[in-house]
Structure formats: structure tokens, C-alpha cells
C-alpha positions as CSV (number, residue, x, y, z in Angstrom):
1,X,0.7,27.3,26.6
2,X,-2.9,28.3,27.0
3,X,-3.5,25.9,29.9
4,X,-0.3,27.1,31.7
5,X,-1.3,30.7,31.3
6,X,-4.8,30.0,32.6
7,X,-3.3,28.1,35.6
8,X,-1.0,31.0,36.4
9,X,-4.0,33.4,36.3
10,X,-5.9,31.0,38.6
11,X,-3.0,31.0,41.1
12,X,-3.0,34.8,41.1
13,X,-6.7,34.8,41.7
14,X,-6.4,32.3,44.5
15,X,-3.7,34.4,46.1
16,X,-5.9,37.5,45.8
17,X,-8.8,35.6,47.5
18,X,-6.5,34.5,50.3
19,X,-5.1,38.0,50.8
20,X,-8.7,39.3,50.9
21,X,-9.6,36.6,53.4
22,X,-6.7,37.6,55.7
23,X,-7.5,41.3,55.6
24,X,-11.3,41.2,55.7
25,X,-12.9,39.4,58.6
26,X,-16.4,38.7,57.3
27,X,-18.6,36.1,55.6
28,X,-18.0,37.5,52.2
29,X,-14.2,36.9,52.4
30,X,-14.8,33.3,53.5
31,X,-17.2,32.8,50.6
32,X,-14.7,34.2,48.1
33,X,-12.0,31.9,49.3
34,X,-14.2,28.8,49.3
35,X,-15.4,29.6,45.8
36,X,-11.8,30.0,44.6
37,X,-10.8,26.7,46.2
38,X,-13.8,24.8,44.8
39,X,-13.8,26.3,41.3
40,X,-11.2,23.8,39.8
41,X,-13.2,20.8,41.0
42,X,-16.5,22.1,39.7
43,X,-14.9,23.2,36.4
44,X,-13.2,19.7,36.1
45,X,-16.6,18.0,36.7
46,X,-18.3,20.1,34.0
47,X,-15.3,19.5,31.6
48,X,-15.5,15.7,32.1
49,X,-19.3,15.8,31.4
50,X,-18.7,17.8,28.3
51,X,-15.9,15.4,27.1
52,X,-18.2,12.4,27.6
53,X,-21.2,13.9,25.8
54,X,-19.3,15.4,22.9
55,X,-18.3,13.8,19.6
56,X,-15.9,15.4,17.1
57,X,-16.5,15.4,13.4
58,X,-14.1,16.1,10.5
59,X,-15.6,16.9,7.1
60,X,-13.9,17.8,3.8
61,X,-15.0,17.7,0.1
62,X,-14.1,14.3,-1.5
63,X,-13.0,15.9,-4.8
64,X,-11.7,19.3,-5.9
65,X,-10.1,20.6,-9.1
66,X,-6.6,21.9,-8.9
67,X,-6.6,25.5,-7.6
68,X,-10.2,25.0,-6.5
69,X,-11.6,26.2,-3.2
70,X,-12.8,24.0,-0.4
71,X,-12.6,23.9,3.4
72,X,-11.8,21.3,6.0
73,X,-14.2,21.5,9.0
74,X,-13.7,20.2,12.5
75,X,-16.7,20.6,14.8
76,X,-18.2,19.1,17.9
77,X,-21.8,18.0,18.5
78,X,-23.5,16.6,21.6
79,X,-25.9,17.3,24.4
80,X,-23.3,19.1,26.6
81,X,-20.5,20.8,24.6
82,X,-17.1,21.6,26.2
83,X,-16.0,25.2,26.5
84,X,-13.3,24.7,23.8
85,X,-11.8,21.9,21.9
86,X,-8.4,21.6,20.2
87,X,-5.8,19.3,18.7
88,X,-3.4,18.9,15.8
89,X,-4.7,18.5,12.3
90,X,-2.3,16.6,10.1
91,X,-2.4,16.9,6.3
92,X,-0.6,14.1,4.5
93,X,0.0,14.2,0.7
94,X,-0.2,10.6,-0.3
95,X,1.5,11.3,-3.6
96,X,4.7,12.7,-2.1
97,X,4.5,11.7,1.6
98,X,4.8,15.2,2.8
99,X,3.0,16.0,6.1
100,X,2.0,19.3,7.6
101,X,0.4,19.9,11.0
102,X,-1.8,22.8,12.0
103,X,-3.0,23.7,15.5
104,X,-6.7,23.5,16.1
105,X,-8.4,25.6,18.8
106,X,-12.0,26.7,18.7
107,X,-15.4,27.0,20.4
108,X,-17.8,24.7,18.5
109,X,-16.3,24.8,15.0
110,X,-12.9,25.3,13.3
111,X,-12.1,25.4,9.5
112,X,-9.1,25.8,7.2
113,X,-8.8,25.9,3.4
114,X,-7.9,22.7,1.5
115,X,-4.4,22.7,-0.1
116,X,-5.2,22.5,-3.8
117,X,-1.9,23.9,-5.1
118,X,-1.0,20.6,-6.7
119,X,-2.7,17.4,-7.9
120,X,-2.9,14.5,-5.6
121,X,-4.8,13.0,-2.6
122,X,-4.5,14.8,0.7
123,X,-5.6,12.9,3.8
124,X,-6.7,15.0,6.8
125,X,-6.8,13.6,10.3
126,X,-6.5,14.7,13.9
127,X,-3.5,13.3,15.5
128,X,-4.5,14.7,18.9
129,X,-7.9,15.9,20.2
130,X,-8.9,17.3,23.5
131,X,-11.5,19.5,25.3
132,X,-11.1,22.0,28.0
133,X,-13.1,22.6,31.2
134,X,-15.0,26.0,31.5
135,X,-12.0,27.6,33.3
136,X,-9.4,26.2,30.9
137,X,-7.4,24.6,33.7
138,X,-7.5,21.0,32.3
139,X,-7.2,19.2,29.0
140,X,-9.5,16.2,28.6
141,X,-8.9,13.7,25.8
142,X,-11.5,13.4,23.1
143,X,-12.1,10.5,20.7
144,X,-10.5,11.5,17.3
145,X,-12.9,11.6,14.3
146,X,-12.4,9.6,11.2
147,X,-9.9,10.9,8.7
148,X,-11.1,12.5,5.4
149,X,-9.3,12.3,2.1
150,X,-9.5,15.0,-0.6
151,X,-8.6,14.1,-4.2
152,X,-7.3,17.1,-6.1
153,X,-7.9,16.5,-9.8
154,X,-5.9,17.9,-12.7
155,X,-7.5,20.0,-15.4
156,X,-7.1,18.4,-18.9
157,X,-4.4,20.0,-20.9
158,X,-3.5,19.1,-24.5
159,X,0.2,18.5,-25.1
160,X,1.9,20.8,-27.6
161,X,2.1,19.8,-30.3
162,X,-0.9,17.5,-30.2
163,X,0.2,14.0,-31.3
164,X,-1.6,12.6,-34.4
165,X,-4.2,10.0,-33.4
166,X,-5.5,8.6,-36.8
167,X,-9.1,7.3,-36.9
168,X,-7.7,4.1,-38.5
169,X,-6.7,3.0,-35.0
170,X,-10.4,2.4,-34.3
171,X,-11.4,1.3,-37.8
172,X,-9.0,-1.7,-38.1
173,X,-9.3,-2.9,-34.5
174,X,-10.5,-6.4,-35.5
175,X,-8.8,-8.9,-37.7
176,X,-9.5,-12.5,-38.8
177,X,-9.1,-14.9,-35.9
178,X,-6.2,-17.3,-36.6
179,X,-7.4,-20.9,-36.8
180,X,-11.0,-19.8,-36.8
181,X,-13.3,-21.0,-34.0
182,X,-16.0,-19.1,-32.0
183,X,-16.1,-15.4,-31.7
184,X,-18.8,-12.9,-30.9
185,X,-17.6,-10.7,-33.7
186,X,-17.5,-11.9,-37.3
187,X,-17.3,-10.8,-40.9
188,X,-19.0,-12.1,-44.1
189,X,-16.9,-13.1,-47.1
190,X,-17.1,-15.5,-50.1
191,X,-16.1,-19.1,-49.5
192,X,-12.5,-20.2,-49.9
193,X,-11.2,-23.7,-50.2
194,X,-10.4,-25.0,-46.7
195,X,-13.2,-23.2,-44.9
196,X,-15.2,-25.2,-42.4
197,X,-18.6,-26.3,-43.4
198,X,-20.2,-25.1,-40.2
199,X,-18.9,-21.6,-41.0
200,X,-21.2,-21.3,-44.1
201,X,-24.0,-18.8,-43.8
202,X,-26.7,-21.0,-45.6
203,X,-29.5,-18.5,-45.6
204,X,-27.4,-15.7,-47.0
205,X,-25.7,-18.0,-49.5
206,X,-29.1,-19.0,-50.9
207,X,-30.0,-15.4,-51.4
208,X,-26.7,-14.4,-53.0
209,X,-26.4,-17.5,-55.2
210,X,-22.9,-18.0,-53.9
211,X,-21.4,-19.6,-50.8
212,X,-20.9,-17.1,-48.0
213,X,-19.1,-17.9,-44.8
214,X,-18.8,-16.2,-41.4
215,X,-15.2,-15.3,-40.6
216,X,-14.6,-15.0,-36.8
217,X,-12.8,-11.8,-35.8
218,X,-10.6,-11.0,-32.9
219,X,-8.9,-7.8,-31.6
220,X,-5.7,-6.9,-33.6
221,X,-3.8,-6.6,-30.3
222,X,-2.6,-3.7,-28.4
223,X,-3.3,-0.6,-30.5
224,X,-2.2,2.3,-28.2
225,X,-0.3,2.9,-25.1
226,X,0.4,6.0,-23.0
227,X,3.7,5.9,-21.1
228,X,3.6,8.1,-18.0
229,X,6.8,9.9,-16.9
230,X,5.9,11.7,-13.7
231,X,9.5,12.7,-12.7
232,X,10.4,16.3,-12.1
233,X,9.1,19.2,-10.0
234,X,5.6,19.4,-8.6
235,X,4.5,21.7,-11.5
236,X,5.9,19.3,-14.1
237,X,4.1,16.5,-12.4
238,X,0.8,18.4,-12.5
239,X,1.2,19.0,-16.2
240,X,2.0,15.3,-16.8
241,X,-1.3,14.3,-15.1
242,X,-3.2,17.0,-17.0
243,X,-1.8,15.8,-20.3
244,X,-2.4,12.2,-19.4
245,X,-6.1,13.0,-18.7
246,X,-6.5,14.8,-22.0
247,X,-4.9,12.1,-24.1
248,X,-6.7,9.3,-22.4
249,X,-10.1,11.0,-22.9
250,X,-9.2,11.8,-26.5
251,X,-8.4,8.1,-27.2
252,X,-11.5,6.9,-25.5
253,X,-13.7,9.4,-27.4
254,X,-12.2,8.0,-30.6
255,X,-13.1,4.5,-29.5
256,X,-9.5,3.4,-28.9
257,X,-9.0,1.3,-25.8
258,X,-5.4,1.5,-24.6
259,X,-2.9,0.9,-21.8
260,X,-1.4,3.4,-19.4
261,X,2.1,2.3,-18.3
262,X,3.8,3.5,-15.2
263,X,7.3,2.8,-14.1
264,X,8.8,2.4,-10.6
265,X,11.6,0.4,-9.1
266,X,12.4,-1.4,-12.4
267,X,8.8,-2.7,-12.8
268,X,6.1,-1.8,-15.3
269,X,2.5,-1.5,-14.3
270,X,0.0,-1.6,-17.0
271,X,-3.7,-0.5,-16.6
272,X,-6.1,-1.1,-19.5
273,X,-8.6,1.7,-20.2
274,X,-11.7,0.9,-22.2
275,X,-14.3,3.4,-20.8
276,X,-14.4,6.7,-19.0
277,X,-15.0,4.9,-15.6
278,X,-11.8,3.0,-16.1
279,X,-9.9,6.3,-16.5
280,X,-11.5,7.8,-13.4
281,X,-10.7,4.8,-11.2
282,X,-7.2,4.7,-12.5
283,X,-6.5,8.4,-11.8
284,X,-8.0,8.1,-8.4
285,X,-5.7,5.3,-7.5
286,X,-2.7,7.0,-9.1
287,X,-3.2,10.2,-7.1
288,X,-3.5,8.3,-3.8
289,X,-0.2,6.4,-3.9
290,X,3.5,7.4,-4.1
291,X,4.3,9.0,-7.4
292,X,6.1,6.5,-9.8
293,X,9.6,7.8,-10.2
294,X,10.8,5.5,-12.9
295,X,11.7,6.4,-16.5
296,X,10.2,4.7,-19.5
297,X,12.8,2.2,-21.0
298,X,14.1,2.7,-24.5
299,X,12.6,-0.7,-25.5
300,X,9.4,-2.0,-24.0
301,X,8.9,-5.7,-23.4
302,X,6.9,-7.4,-26.2
303,X,3.7,-7.7,-24.2
304,X,3.6,-3.9,-23.8
305,X,4.5,-2.8,-27.3
306,X,1.8,-1.0,-29.3
307,X,1.3,0.3,-32.8
308,X,0.9,3.8,-31.4
309,X,2.5,5.0,-28.2
310,X,3.2,8.3,-26.6
311,X,5.4,9.3,-23.6
312,X,3.5,11.7,-21.3
313,X,5.5,14.1,-19.1
314,X,5.3,17.6,-17.8
315,X,8.3,19.2,-19.5
316,X,7.7,22.4,-21.5
317,X,8.6,20.8,-24.8
318,X,6.8,17.4,-24.8
319,X,7.6,14.8,-27.3
320,X,5.9,11.6,-28.5
């Protein structure tokens, strides 16, 4: 529309120059007409030079908190900048697949706010990019910049009521290893008939005046699991992610490694969390892929069952 309007104005200017030439017999009239005729070619040459010497950049913050503030910047840099640049900026929410396009038109730099209304990962990219000549008569293609992704993180929110998470989950995490054998963790106890000779702690036995053996220990098994139910509205999904973040951090702070289970298309995906970095990596991947729309089954398969489990969702009255 802008190029068409500019071309219409140029045609009017050219017609005015021709009328002036026809009614004024002098050198100035000839000069005006020649300049009007040559202007598009000169402007096109300058526009091509600017397009060849210009590179577009797209910048956005890598991470923001939900309802936080940030801006997406599109700007050009080079030795000879074009008069204006433009294009279409596409924002794609990887969590839901929704896409929005915004028109870009600026002289040097353009910016817009990042959409942080909901959690997720939003990828911004220019689907079209072009530059104009000084007169605005032509659009010249520009190389599109690399896309940028913004991860919008949830703010931790405790579910109400807060489920009980007894400290015993961390205290009794190791049990005697069935059949004995090697283990990095072990306990000391008095000798019992049937214990292997190589399990005897000779130095400690000599000091205690009784036979002491090393008993190998192993993890008790799956102690805790969080079952994510991300179905519902966008607001409910945000609350589910916020509660998942709070519960996972609470379990890790208590020293309880656990699984996070997601459900989609009849399959169960299990992600073990042992340290805070595991939680960060898991959430970053979760927010950058289609939201799992499956519901937790009434009975989990044996390999996913835990002594403590909690269903995390975003409804107003959560239950465990």
C-alpha cells in the first residue's frame, strides 16, 4: 500500500513536470523533466546499494517471567543503510502452536513488547524482509535475520492445600541391597550367620571386640512422583506449571529425587529430577513443545508407581 501510494504520487509529479515542460520553454523546464525521469533509476541504484550493504538483526531476551516486560528489536546495520526496512514479524507459541503476525516498518530500528501473558516459549522470526529505495518506489528483498526464542517462565505457586511431604522420604531412601555385592553406600552392623567373609570390617571388629560387617545399601526405589495434568484453559495451564515448579523445588530442597510424569497420546513420559539443573532443563523443554493433553490414568504401570505421588493441575481446588 505504501509503495503504491508513493508510485501514484510520483506519477502525479511526473505529469506536473511534463505540463511544466510543455508550457515553459526554457532550460529549467527541461532540467525538471529530466530529473523527474531519472529519479527512479537513481533511487533504485541507491536502494540496491543499501540492500547489499545492510544486514538485519533480531534480538529478544532469552528468558522472562510471566507478566514480565521485555521487547523484541529488529534493526539494521551496515555501511550504507536503506531509507526504510520492513517485513512481517511472526510470533509462534510453541506450546499451543498459535501464530500472530505483525507488520514491521521503520527507519533504522523497530521494537514491540514480548507477549508474556502466559507461560511458554515464543519464537519470533521475520517471514518477509525488504528495504525501500530513497523515494519509496521499489521494495528490495533483504536477508532475514535468525529467529529468536523467548521462554516465559512461571512464578512458583504453592498448591492449596499444600500436600504433606514428610522428611522420612529422604531419611529412609537407602535399604539393604538384596544379595549383597558391591555398593558405594554401606552400613555397619553386627555379624549374622551367612554373611560373606569379605564383608567383615576387620579393623573396626578388633576395636569393638565383636564381628562387624559392611552391609551394602541401594536406593529403596521410586520415592516420589509428580503427575502433570496440563489440560484446561491457558490460565489453568499457567497455574499447573507454577505449582509443578513449586512442588519440584520443595522436593529437591528436601533431598528427595523424583519423577515428573507427563501424559500424551496414550503414552507416559517420565523425567527424573535429582538437582535444580534437572528441573530447569526439564521445564525449558516442556515449555518449548506442544502441551501434553493427556490425563493421568487411574492406575500407573508398576515402573512408575511411587510411595508418594501428587497430581499437579491448575484447577481452583487442587487435590493430591
